[in-house]
PyMOL Python script that loads the backbone (N, CA, C, O; Angstrom):
from pymol import cmd

cmd.read_pdbstr("""\
ATOM      1  N   MET A   1      15.296  11.882  19.016  1.00  0.00           N
ATOM      2  CA  MET A   1      14.106  11.699  19.895  1.00  0.00           C
ATOM      3  C   MET A   1      12.861  11.275  19.052  1.00  0.00           C
ATOM      4  O   MET A   1      12.095  10.399  19.452  1.00  0.00           O
ATOM      5  N   ARG A   2      12.699  11.908  17.913  1.00  0.00           N
ATOM      6  CA  ARG A   2      11.588  11.559  17.035  1.00  0.00           C
ATOM      7  C   ARG A   2      11.645  10.165  16.595  1.00  0.00           C
ATOM      8  O   ARG A   2      10.585   9.552  16.470  1.00  0.00           O
ATOM      9  N   ALA A   3      12.787   9.580  16.340  1.00  0.00           N
ATOM     10  CA  ALA A   3      12.919   8.204  15.881  1.00  0.00           C
ATOM     11  C   ALA A   3      12.561   7.280  17.040  1.00  0.00           C
ATOM     12  O   ALA A   3      11.966   6.236  16.770  1.00  0.00           O
ATOM     13  N   ILE A   4      12.839   7.538  18.186  1.00  0.00           N
ATOM     14  CA  ILE A   4      12.419   6.797  19.375  1.00  0.00           C
ATOM     15  C   ILE A   4      10.888   6.851  19.545  1.00  0.00           C
ATOM     16  O   ILE A   4      10.262   5.824  19.808  1.00  0.00           O
ATOM     17  N   ARG A   5      10.305   8.004  19.400  1.00  0.00           N
ATOM     18  CA  ARG A   5       8.886   8.136  19.539  1.00  0.00           C
ATOM     19  C   ARG A   5       8.150   7.288  18.496  1.00  0.00           C
ATOM     20  O   ARG A   5       7.159   6.624  18.799  1.00  0.00           O
ATOM     21  N   LEU A   6       8.653   7.328  17.282  1.00  0.00           N
ATOM     22  CA  LEU A   6       8.068   6.552  16.204  1.00  0.00           C
ATOM     23  C   LEU A   6       8.167   4.996  16.487  1.00  0.00           C
ATOM     24  O   LEU A   6       7.217   4.238  16.293  1.00  0.00           O
ATOM     25  N   THR A   7       9.276   4.629  16.915  1.00  0.00           N
ATOM     26  CA  THR A   7       9.483   3.197  17.273  1.00  0.00           C
ATOM     27  C   THR A   7       8.578   2.742  18.412  1.00  0.00           C
ATOM     28  O   THR A   7       8.072   1.620  18.394  1.00  0.00           O
ATOM     29  N   ILE A   8       8.375   3.597  19.390  1.00  0.00           N
ATOM     30  CA  ILE A   8       7.383   3.299  20.534  1.00  0.00           C
ATOM     31  C   ILE A   8       6.034   3.186  19.970  1.00  0.00           C
ATOM     32  O   ILE A   8       5.292   2.281  20.351  1.00  0.00           O
ATOM     33  N   ARG A   9       5.642   4.094  19.036  1.00  0.00           N
ATOM     34  CA  ARG A   9       4.249   3.946  18.416  1.00  0.00           C
ATOM     35  C   ARG A   9       4.078   2.698  17.660  1.00  0.00           C
ATOM     36  O   ARG A   9       3.060   2.012  17.749  1.00  0.00           O
ATOM     37  N   PHE A  10       5.193   2.378  16.835  1.00  0.00           N
ATOM     38  CA  PHE A  10       5.113   1.137  16.089  1.00  0.00           C
ATOM     39  C   PHE A  10       4.985  -0.043  16.985  1.00  0.00           C
ATOM     40  O   PHE A  10       4.191  -0.936  16.689  1.00  0.00           O
ATOM     41  N   ASN A  11       5.693  -0.108  18.033  1.00  0.00           N
ATOM     42  CA  ASN A  11       5.598  -1.256  18.975  1.00  0.00           C
ATOM     43  C   ASN A  11       4.242  -1.261  19.630  1.00  0.00           C
ATOM     44  O   ASN A  11       3.709  -2.340  19.888  1.00  0.00           O
ATOM     45  N   GLN A  12       3.644  -0.099  19.920  1.00  0.00           N
ATOM     46  CA  GLN A  12       2.270  -0.106  20.463  1.00  0.00           C
ATOM     47  C   GLN A  12       1.254  -0.678  19.429  1.00  0.00           C
ATOM     48  O   GLN A  12       0.354  -1.439  19.783  1.00  0.00           O
ATOM     49  N   ALA A  13       1.431  -0.282  18.138  1.00  0.00           N
ATOM     50  CA  ALA A  13       0.543  -0.818  17.121  1.00  0.00           C
ATOM     51  C   ALA A  13       0.708  -2.351  16.970  1.00  0.00           C
ATOM     52  O   ALA A  13      -0.262  -3.075  16.747  1.00  0.00           O
ATOM     53  N   TRP A  14       1.944  -2.811  17.097  1.00  0.00           N
ATOM     54  CA  TRP A  14       2.124  -4.214  16.963  1.00  0.00           C
ATOM     55  C   TRP A  14       1.542  -4.953  18.159  1.00  0.00           C
ATOM     56  O   TRP A  14       1.029  -6.057  17.981  1.00  0.00           O
ATOM     57  N   LEU A  15       1.596  -4.391  19.392  1.00  0.00           N
ATOM     58  CA  LEU A  15       0.962  -4.934  20.528  1.00  0.00           C
ATOM     59  C   LEU A  15      -0.554  -4.940  20.316  1.00  0.00           C
ATOM     60  O   LEU A  15      -1.204  -5.915  20.692  1.00  0.00           O
ATOM     61  N   LEU A  16      -1.128  -3.920  19.745  1.00  0.00           N
ATOM     62  CA  LEU A  16      -2.576  -3.936  19.415  1.00  0.00           C
ATOM     63  C   LEU A  16      -2.906  -5.086  18.485  1.00  0.00           C
ATOM     64  O   LEU A  16      -3.906  -5.786  18.648  1.00  0.00           O
ATOM     65  N   GLU A  17      -2.068  -5.251  17.544  1.00  0.00           N
ATOM     66  CA  GLU A  17      -2.316  -6.423  16.582  1.00  0.00           C
ATOM     67  C   GLU A  17      -2.349  -7.690  17.346  1.00  0.00           C
ATOM     68  O   GLU A  17      -3.284  -8.472  17.173  1.00  0.00           O
ATOM     69  N   GLN A  18      -1.384  -7.949  18.186  1.00  0.00           N
ATOM     70  CA  GLN A  18      -1.283  -9.195  19.017  1.00  0.00           C
ATOM     71  C   GLN A  18      -2.555  -9.340  19.865  1.00  0.00           C
ATOM     72  O   GLN A  18      -2.999 -10.461  20.114  1.00  0.00           O
ATOM     73  N   GLN A  19      -3.145  -8.222  20.311  1.00  0.00           N
ATOM     74  CA  GLN A  19      -4.332  -8.246  21.153  1.00  0.00           C
ATOM     75  C   GLN A  19      -5.645  -8.389  20.313  1.00  0.00           C
ATOM     76  O   GLN A  19      -6.756  -8.374  20.842  1.00  0.00           O
ATOM     77  N   LYS A  20      -5.451  -8.523  19.025  1.00  0.00           N
ATOM     78  CA  LYS A  20      -6.575  -8.640  18.037  1.00  0.00           C
ATOM     79  C   LYS A  20      -7.349  -7.363  17.860  1.00  0.00           C
ATOM     80  O   LYS A  20      -8.490  -7.382  17.399  1.00  0.00           O
ATOM     81  N   LYS A  21      -6.745  -6.255  18.220  1.00  0.00           N
ATOM     82  CA  LYS A  21      -7.363  -4.921  17.978  1.00  0.00           C
ATOM     83  C   LYS A  21      -6.935  -4.331  16.726  1.00  0.00           C
ATOM     84  O   LYS A  21      -6.301  -3.276  16.686  1.00  0.00           O
ATOM     85  N   ILE A  22      -7.283  -5.020  15.672  1.00  0.00           N
ATOM     86  CA  ILE A  22      -6.796  -4.817  14.335  1.00  0.00           C
ATOM     87  C   ILE A  22      -7.076  -3.419  13.819  1.00  0.00           C
ATOM     88  O   ILE A  22      -6.191  -2.783  13.247  1.00  0.00           O
ATOM     89  N   ALA A  23      -8.338  -2.913  14.020  1.00  0.00           N
ATOM     90  CA  ALA A  23      -8.718  -1.596  13.611  1.00  0.00           C
ATOM     91  C   ALA A  23      -7.831  -0.480  14.291  1.00  0.00           C
ATOM     92  O   ALA A  23      -7.388   0.467  13.642  1.00  0.00           O
ATOM     93  N   ASP A  24      -7.603  -0.652  15.630  1.00  0.00           N
ATOM     94  CA  ASP A  24      -6.797   0.300  16.310  1.00  0.00           C
ATOM     95  C   ASP A  24      -5.277   0.203  15.885  1.00  0.00           C
ATOM     96  O   ASP A  24      -4.546   1.193  15.866  1.00  0.00           O
ATOM     97  N   ALA A  25      -4.911  -0.917  15.587  1.00  0.00           N
ATOM     98  CA  ALA A  25      -3.510  -1.067  15.026  1.00  0.00           C
ATOM     99  C   ALA A  25      -3.304  -0.462  13.702  1.00  0.00           C
ATOM    100  O   ALA A  25      -2.321   0.227  13.428  1.00  0.00           O
ATOM    101  N   THR A  26      -4.276  -0.744  12.875  1.00  0.00           N
ATOM    102  CA  THR A  26      -4.288  -0.123  11.515  1.00  0.00           C
ATOM    103  C   THR A  26      -4.231   1.338  11.594  1.00  0.00           C
ATOM    104  O   THR A  26      -3.407   1.953  10.918  1.00  0.00           O
ATOM    105  N   GLU A  27      -5.083   1.958  12.403  1.00  0.00           N
ATOM    106  CA  GLU A  27      -5.075   3.414  12.569  1.00  0.00           C
ATOM    107  C   GLU A  27      -3.744   3.945  13.019  1.00  0.00           C
ATOM    108  O   GLU A  27      -3.267   4.944  12.479  1.00  0.00           O
ATOM    109  N   LEU A  28      -3.140   3.324  13.969  1.00  0.00           N
ATOM    110  CA  LEU A  28      -1.817   3.712  14.538  1.00  0.00           C
ATOM    111  C   LEU A  28      -0.719   3.691  13.426  1.00  0.00           C
ATOM    112  O   LEU A  28       0.106   4.592  13.274  1.00  0.00           O
ATOM    113  N   TYR A  29      -0.804   2.563  12.669  1.00  0.00           N
ATOM    114  CA  TYR A  29       0.222   2.333  11.570  1.00  0.00           C
ATOM    115  C   TYR A  29       0.032   3.524  10.603  1.00  0.00           C
ATOM    116  O   TYR A  29       1.004   4.153  10.184  1.00  0.00           O
ATOM    117  N   LYS A  30      -1.165   3.802  10.278  1.00  0.00           N
ATOM    118  CA  LYS A  30      -1.380   4.932   9.323  1.00  0.00           C
ATOM    119  C   LYS A  30      -0.928   6.262   9.884  1.00  0.00           C
ATOM    120  O   LYS A  30      -0.336   7.074   9.173  1.00  0.00           O
ATOM    121  N   SER A  31      -1.196   6.479  11.118  1.00  0.00           N
ATOM    122  CA  SER A  31      -0.851   7.776  11.751  1.00  0.00           C
ATOM    123  C   SER A  31       0.718   7.950  11.719  1.00  0.00           C
ATOM    124  O   SER A  31       1.278   9.030  11.526  1.00  0.00           O
ATOM    125  N   ILE A  32       1.354   6.741  11.933  1.00  0.00           N
ATOM    126  CA  ILE A  32       2.851   6.796  11.818  1.00  0.00           C
ATOM    127  C   ILE A  32       3.263   7.252  10.429  1.00  0.00           C
ATOM    128  O   ILE A  32       4.143   8.099  10.274  1.00  0.00           O
ATOM    129  N   LEU A  33       2.613   6.676   9.419  1.00  0.00           N
ATOM    130  CA  LEU A  33       2.996   6.982   7.985  1.00  0.00           C
ATOM    131  C   LEU A  33       2.660   8.434   7.739  1.00  0.00           C
ATOM    132  O   LEU A  33       3.357   9.065   6.944  1.00  0.00           O
ATOM    133  N   THR A  34       1.680   8.997   8.339  1.00  0.00           N
ATOM    134  CA  THR A  34       1.364  10.434   8.175  1.00  0.00           C
ATOM    135  C   THR A  34       2.527  11.250   8.650  1.00  0.00           C
ATOM    136  O   THR A  34       2.896  12.229   8.002  1.00  0.00           O
ATOM    137  N   GLU A  35       3.102  10.890   9.727  1.00  0.00           N
ATOM    138  CA  GLU A  35       4.232  11.620  10.278  1.00  0.00           C
ATOM    139  C   GLU A  35       5.533  11.366   9.636  1.00  0.00           C
ATOM    140  O   GLU A  35       6.356  12.270   9.492  1.00  0.00           O
ATOM    141  N   GLU A  36       5.764   9.994   9.193  1.00  0.00           N
ATOM    142  CA  GLU A  36       7.022   9.546   8.622  1.00  0.00           C
ATOM    143  C   GLU A  36       6.604   8.709   7.442  1.00  0.00           C
ATOM    144  O   GLU A  36       6.426   7.504   7.616  1.00  0.00           O
ATOM    145  N   PRO A  37       6.434   9.248   6.265  1.00  0.00           N
ATOM    146  CA  PRO A  37       5.955   8.380   5.085  1.00  0.00           C
ATOM    147  C   PRO A  37       6.946   7.336   4.567  1.00  0.00           C
ATOM    148  O   PRO A  37       6.625   6.534   3.691  1.00  0.00           O
ATOM    149  N   THR A  38       8.162   7.366   5.132  1.00  0.00           N
ATOM    150  CA  THR A  38       9.209   6.448   4.710  1.00  0.00           C
ATOM    151  C   THR A  38       9.366   5.250   5.677  1.00  0.00           C
ATOM    152  O   THR A  38      10.274   4.428   5.555  1.00  0.00           O
ATOM    153  N   TYR A  39       8.437   5.205   6.633  1.00  0.00           N
ATOM    154  CA  TYR A  39       8.608   4.037   7.670  1.00  0.00           C
ATOM    155  C   TYR A  39       8.096   2.766   7.074  1.00  0.00           C
ATOM    156  O   TYR A  39       6.905   2.457   7.097  1.00  0.00           O
ATOM    157  N   THR A  40       9.021   2.059   6.553  1.00  0.00           N
ATOM    158  CA  THR A  40       8.806   0.895   5.769  1.00  0.00           C
ATOM    159  C   THR A  40       8.068  -0.252   6.535  1.00  0.00           C
ATOM    160  O   THR A  40       7.211  -0.936   5.975  1.00  0.00           O
ATOM    161  N   ASP A  41       8.412  -0.420   7.747  1.00  0.00           N
ATOM    162  CA  ASP A  41       7.827  -1.462   8.552  1.00  0.00           C
ATOM    163  C   ASP A  41       6.344  -1.196   8.767  1.00  0.00           C
ATOM    164  O   ASP A  41       5.592  -2.165   8.875  1.00  0.00           O
ATOM    165  N   ALA A  42       5.873   0.027   8.837  1.00  0.00           N
ATOM    166  CA  ALA A  42       4.420   0.224   9.003  1.00  0.00           C
ATOM    167  C   ALA A  42       3.799  -0.125   7.753  1.00  0.00           C
ATOM    168  O   ALA A  42       2.715  -0.705   7.810  1.00  0.00           O
ATOM    169  N   TYR A  43       4.329   0.145   6.586  1.00  0.00           N
ATOM    170  CA  TYR A  43       3.709  -0.245   5.342  1.00  0.00           C
ATOM    171  C   TYR A  43       3.630  -1.839   5.300  1.00  0.00           C
ATOM    172  O   TYR A  43       2.583  -2.382   4.950  1.00  0.00           O
ATOM    173  N   LEU A  44       4.690  -2.535   5.641  1.00  0.00           N
ATOM    174  CA  LEU A  44       4.719  -4.035   5.711  1.00  0.00           C
ATOM    175  C   LEU A  44       3.548  -4.484   6.637  1.00  0.00           C
ATOM    176  O   LEU A  44       2.764  -5.350   6.252  1.00  0.00           O
ATOM    177  N   ARG A  45       3.434  -3.905   7.832  1.00  0.00           N
ATOM    178  CA  ARG A  45       2.452  -4.477   8.716  1.00  0.00           C
ATOM    179  C   ARG A  45       1.047  -4.221   8.144  1.00  0.00           C
ATOM    180  O   ARG A  45       0.176  -5.084   8.248  1.00  0.00           O
ATOM    181  N   LEU A  46       0.827  -3.072   7.558  1.00  0.00           N
ATOM    182  CA  LEU A  46      -0.503  -2.789   6.844  1.00  0.00           C
ATOM    183  C   LEU A  46      -0.715  -3.787   5.789  1.00  0.00           C
ATOM    184  O   LEU A  46      -1.824  -4.306   5.661  1.00  0.00           O
ATOM    185  N   ALA A  47       0.274  -4.095   5.021  1.00  0.00           N
ATOM    186  CA  ALA A  47       0.175  -5.066   3.904  1.00  0.00           C
ATOM    187  C   ALA A  47      -0.246  -6.438   4.528  1.00  0.00           C
ATOM    188  O   ALA A  47      -1.162  -7.079   4.014  1.00  0.00           O
ATOM    189  N   ILE A  48       0.388  -6.871   5.585  1.00  0.00           N
ATOM    190  CA  ILE A  48       0.159  -8.143   6.170  1.00  0.00           C
ATOM    191  C   ILE A  48      -1.316  -8.142   6.711  1.00  0.00           C
ATOM    192  O   ILE A  48      -2.030  -9.120   6.492  1.00  0.00           O
ATOM    193  N   LEU A  49      -1.757  -7.116   7.376  1.00  0.00           N
ATOM    194  CA  LEU A  49      -3.083  -7.077   7.885  1.00  0.00           C
ATOM    195  C   LEU A  49      -4.135  -7.091   6.745  1.00  0.00           C
ATOM    196  O   LEU A  49      -5.173  -7.740   6.871  1.00  0.00           O
ATOM    197  N   ALA A  50      -3.871  -6.403   5.685  1.00  0.00           N
ATOM    198  CA  ALA A  50      -4.789  -6.437   4.569  1.00  0.00           C
ATOM    199  C   ALA A  50      -4.871  -7.830   3.969  1.00  0.00           C
ATOM    200  O   ALA A  50      -5.960  -8.318   3.669  1.00  0.00           O
ATOM    201  N   LYS A  51      -3.715  -8.474   3.792  1.00  0.00           N
ATOM    202  CA  LYS A  51      -3.731  -9.931   3.245  1.00  0.00           C
ATOM    203  C   LYS A  51      -4.447 -10.839   4.222  1.00  0.00           C
ATOM    204  O   LYS A  51      -5.179 -11.732   3.795  1.00  0.00           O
ATOM    205  N   GLN A  52      -4.264 -10.648   5.503  1.00  0.00           N
ATOM    206  CA  GLN A  52      -5.032 -11.444   6.441  1.00  0.00           C
ATOM    207  C   GLN A  52      -6.511 -11.390   6.264  1.00  0.00           C
ATOM    208  O   GLN A  52      -7.223 -12.381   6.424  1.00  0.00           O
ATOM    209  N   ARG A  53      -6.993 -10.117   5.904  1.00  0.00           N
ATOM    210  CA  ARG A  53      -8.411  -9.886   5.719  1.00  0.00           C
ATOM    211  C   ARG A  53      -8.853 -10.405   4.333  1.00  0.00           C
ATOM    212  O   ARG A  53     -10.046 -10.416   4.027  1.00  0.00           O
ATOM    213  N   GLY A  54      -7.911 -10.825   3.520  1.00  0.00           N
ATOM    214  CA  GLY A  54      -8.301 -11.274   2.172  1.00  0.00           C
ATOM    215  C   GLY A  54      -8.298 -10.182   1.169  1.00  0.00           C
ATOM    216  O   GLY A  54      -8.714 -10.409   0.033  1.00  0.00           O
ATOM    217  N   ASP A  55      -7.848  -8.986   1.518  1.00  0.00           N
ATOM    218  CA  ASP A  55      -7.819  -7.829   0.622  1.00  0.00           C
ATOM    219  C   ASP A  55      -6.407  -7.831  -0.052  1.00  0.00           C
ATOM    220  O   ASP A  55      -5.525  -7.094   0.388  1.00  0.00           O
ATOM    221  N   THR A  56      -6.197  -8.641  -1.095  1.00  0.00           N
ATOM    222  CA  THR A  56      -4.943  -8.760  -1.720  1.00  0.00           C
ATOM    223  C   THR A  56      -4.553  -7.502  -2.513  1.00  0.00           C
ATOM    224  O   THR A  56      -3.379  -7.136  -2.564  1.00  0.00           O
ATOM    225  N   LYS A  57      -5.523  -6.859  -3.114  1.00  0.00           N
ATOM    226  CA  LYS A  57      -5.192  -5.574  -3.866  1.00  0.00           C
ATOM    227  C   LYS A  57      -4.652  -4.524  -2.851  1.00  0.00           C
ATOM    228  O   LYS A  57      -3.609  -3.910  -3.076  1.00  0.00           O
ATOM    229  N   ARG A  58      -5.319  -4.357  -1.841  1.00  0.00           N
ATOM    230  CA  ARG A  58      -4.792  -3.335  -0.855  1.00  0.00           C
ATOM    231  C   ARG A  58      -3.427  -3.759  -0.250  1.00  0.00           C
ATOM    232  O   ARG A  58      -2.555  -2.939   0.039  1.00  0.00           O
ATOM    233  N   SER A  59      -3.312  -5.025  -0.089  1.00  0.00           N
ATOM    234  CA  SER A  59      -1.966  -5.549   0.393  1.00  0.00           C
ATOM    235  C   SER A  59      -0.839  -5.148  -0.592  1.00  0.00           C
ATOM    236  O   SER A  59       0.227  -4.669  -0.206  1.00  0.00           O
ATOM    237  N   LEU A  60      -1.130  -5.365  -1.816  1.00  0.00           N
ATOM    238  CA  LEU A  60      -0.092  -5.027  -2.808  1.00  0.00           C
ATOM    239  C   LEU A  60       0.034  -3.530  -2.946  1.00  0.00           C
ATOM    240  O   LEU A  60       1.125  -3.055  -3.261  1.00  0.00           O
ATOM    241  N   ASP A  61      -1.029  -2.743  -2.726  1.00  0.00           N
ATOM    242  CA  ASP A  61      -0.898  -1.310  -2.810  1.00  0.00           C
ATOM    243  C   ASP A  61       0.100  -0.771  -1.754  1.00  0.00           C
ATOM    244  O   ASP A  61       0.800   0.212  -1.996  1.00  0.00           O
ATOM    245  N   TYR A  62       0.148  -1.449  -0.562  1.00  0.00           N
ATOM    246  CA  TYR A  62       1.016  -1.011   0.558  1.00  0.00           C
ATOM    247  C   TYR A  62       2.485  -1.386   0.242  1.00  0.00           C
ATOM    248  O   TYR A  62       3.399  -0.769   0.789  1.00  0.00           O
ATOM    249  N   THR A  63       2.717  -2.360  -0.609  1.00  0.00           N
ATOM    250  CA  THR A  63       3.991  -2.820  -0.938  1.00  0.00           C
ATOM    251  C   THR A  63       4.665  -2.103  -2.125  1.00  0.00           C
ATOM    252  O   THR A  63       5.869  -2.237  -2.341  1.00  0.00           O
ATOM    253  N   ASP A  64       3.880  -1.356  -2.870  1.00  0.00           N
ATOM    254  CA  ASP A  64       4.433  -0.581  -3.951  1.00  0.00           C
ATOM    255  C   ASP A  64       5.330   0.442  -3.636  1.00  0.00           C
ATOM    256  O   ASP A  64       5.826   1.127  -4.531  1.00  0.00           O
TER     257      ASP A  64
END
""", "prot")
cmd.dss("prot")
cmd.show_as("cartoon", "prot")
cmd.util.cbc("prot")
cmd.orient("prot")
């Protein structure tokens, strides 16, 4: 059940991204990682969002 809840939250964050609500999506991805620090896809989305903002250093931090 926990995995399903995390997947739903991830999909909600992705939808927020598509709606250009980047700050909200970022916060939701981070909250997912607070609950499940090994959720790789959330790190990848955060890295992509950072790179899109031109923040290469932060993008690389998320992929380490």
